[in-house]
VOLUM-312888 format. One record per residue (C-alpha): residue number from 1; x, y, z. Coordinates in steps of 0.02 Angstrom, whole numbers. Example, Ala and Ser with C-alpha at 12.3 -4.5 7.8 and 13.67 -1.06 7.14 Angstrom:
<mitis>
MITI_resi_u_v_w
MITI_1_615_-225_390
MITI_2_684_-53_357
</mitis>
This chain:
<mitis>
MITI_resi_u_v_w
MITI_1_5415_4025_4181
MITI_2_5330_4180_4111
MITI_3_5196_4278_4203
MITI_4_5109_4438_4172
MITI_5_5042_4582_4289
MITI_6_4875_4604_4238
MITI_7_4824_4726_4383
MITI_8_4891_4810_4546
MITI_9_4784_4813_4706
MITI_10_4745_5001_4736
MITI_11_4717_4976_4928
MITI_12_4875_4874_4959
MITI_13_4981_4996_4853
MITI_14_4902_5145_4958
MITI_15_4952_5060_5134
MITI_16_5131_5013_5075
MITI_17_5152_5181_4983
MITI_18_5099_5290_5128
MITI_19_5207_5212_5257
MITI_20_5370_5215_5148
MITI_21_5342_5404_5102
MITI_22_5296_5445_5283
MITI_23_5467_5385_5334
MITI_24_5559_5452_5185
MITI_25_5464_5622_5197
MITI_26_5531_5617_5385
MITI_27_5698_5590_5344
MITI_28_5703_5727_5209
MITI_29_5628_5844_5332
MITI_30_5765_5811_5454
MITI_31_5887_5840_5323
MITI_32_5800_6012_5267
MITI_33_5774_6064_5449
MITI_34_5965_6024_5499
MITI_35_6016_6139_5350
MITI_36_5900_6273_5377
MITI_37_5931_6272_5564
MITI_38_6112_6295_5524
MITI_39_6084_6440_5396
MITI_40_5967_6527_5538
MITI_41_6097_6492_5659
MITI_42_6223_6584_5561
MITI_43_6130_6712_5495
MITI_44_6086_6759_5695
MITI_45_6266_6767_5736
MITI_46_6312_6892_5588
MITI_47_6249_7043_5662
MITI_48_6142_7184_5591
MITI_49_5977_7090_5564
MITI_50_5895_7196_5705
MITI_51_5769_7261_5571
MITI_52_5697_7071_5554
MITI_53_5524_7041_5621
MITI_54_5591_6875_5706
MITI_55_5748_6818_5787
MITI_56_5838_6701_5661
MITI_57_5935_6600_5789
MITI_58_5752_6565_5892
MITI_59_5679_6505_5727
MITI_60_5809_6345_5711
MITI_61_5725_6232_5843
MITI_62_5546_6280_5792
MITI_63_5607_6219_5610
MITI_64_5700_6066_5681
MITI_65_5525_6011_5758
MITI_66_5413_6073_5620
MITI_67_5488_6034_5468
MITI_68_5504_5842_5476
MITI_69_5333_5833_5535
MITI_70_5266_5933_5384
MITI_71_5371_5862_5266
MITI_72_5304_5688_5325
MITI_73_5131_5729_5305
MITI_74_5162_5804_5132
MITI_75_5254_5665_5056
MITI_76_5139_5541_5130
MITI_77_4996_5624_5065
MITI_78_5048_5685_4881
MITI_79_5166_5554_4842
MITI_80_5029_5404_4877
MITI_81_4900_5506_4787
MITI_82_5014_5523_4636
MITI_83_5053_5335_4646
MITI_84_4874_5298_4651
MITI_85_4846_5394_4482
MITI_86_4991_5299_4411
MITI_87_4923_5137_4473
MITI_88_4744_5169_4407
MITI_89_4821_5217_4242
MITI_90_4926_5050_4240
MITI_91_4762_4951_4274
MITI_92_4670_5028_4130
MITI_93_4811_5017_4011
MITI_94_4846_4845_4068
MITI_95_4682_4791_4024
MITI_96_4696_4853_3837
MITI_97_4887_4801_3812
MITI_98_4905_4652_3931
MITI_99_5021_4717_4069
MITI_100_5205_4682_4107
MITI_101_5277_4523_4061
MITI_102_5408_4446_4180
MITI_103_5516_4291_4149
MITI_104_5552_4198_4325
MITI_105_5686_4074_4345
MITI_106_5721_3939_4495
MITI_107_5884_3987_4589
MITI_108_5983_3848_4681
MITI_109_6020_3893_4862
MITI_110_6134_3753_4905
MITI_111_6312_3816_4961
MITI_112_6461_3734_4893
MITI_113_6527_3697_5073
MITI_114_6379_3570_5118
MITI_115_6354_3427_5013
MITI_116_6179_3406_4951
MITI_117_6161_3243_5041
MITI_118_6184_3318_5207
MITI_119_6052_3460_5174
MITI_120_5897_3411_5262
MITI_121_5750_3412_5150
MITI_122_5584_3498_5168
MITI_123_5487_3343_5134
MITI_124_5499_3205_5255
MITI_125_5532_3026_5184
MITI_126_5403_2903_5180
MITI_127_5363_2798_5324
MITI_128_5430_2624_5310
MITI_129_5291_2509_5266
MITI_130_5237_2435_5433
MITI_131_5125_2277_5463
MITI_132_5043_2268_5618
MITI_133_5109_2117_5738
MITI_134_5002_1962_5739
MITI_135_4878_1920_5863
MITI_136_4925_1822_6015
MITI_137_4888_1624_6007
MITI_138_4740_1634_6133
MITI_139_4663_1785_6064
MITI_140_4472_1771_6053
MITI_141_4394_1909_5942
MITI_142_4245_2001_6003
MITI_143_4089_1942_5934
MITI_144_3931_2037_5899
MITI_145_3829_2002_6057
MITI_146_3676_2107_6012
MITI_147_3613_2240_6114
MITI_148_3665_2275_6297
MITI_149_3525_2224_6422
MITI_150_3454_2387_6502
</mitis>
């Protein structure tokens, strides 16, 4: 089967991209905060740093808290904004050129351990043909007796 991606939904892209970039930015901020925290802690233990306007060993905990938050917000905002520009450009180009084409095929999911006859089917089997039983021999069908008296 051949399919073509004619356009991408901007709002759905924004929702997904924002939260993915928020998580990735937070993890990158943790990585950088850990590295910078180690650098400042090592710089504080070196010695002759009295002429600095701050204590490098005290900056480590502040960086460990603030940097992941700053990275998360920054990545979520700027990467999502860049992605929206790309999606808008793709939608414009897809109108002119036709978009991406994909070829999809079906995949068999039955495992070799189980024979296909024992795999339950998603579609239930048709019900057997059922005929109602015959009426009893002394059955008197109801007759139309007209309107009920008031």
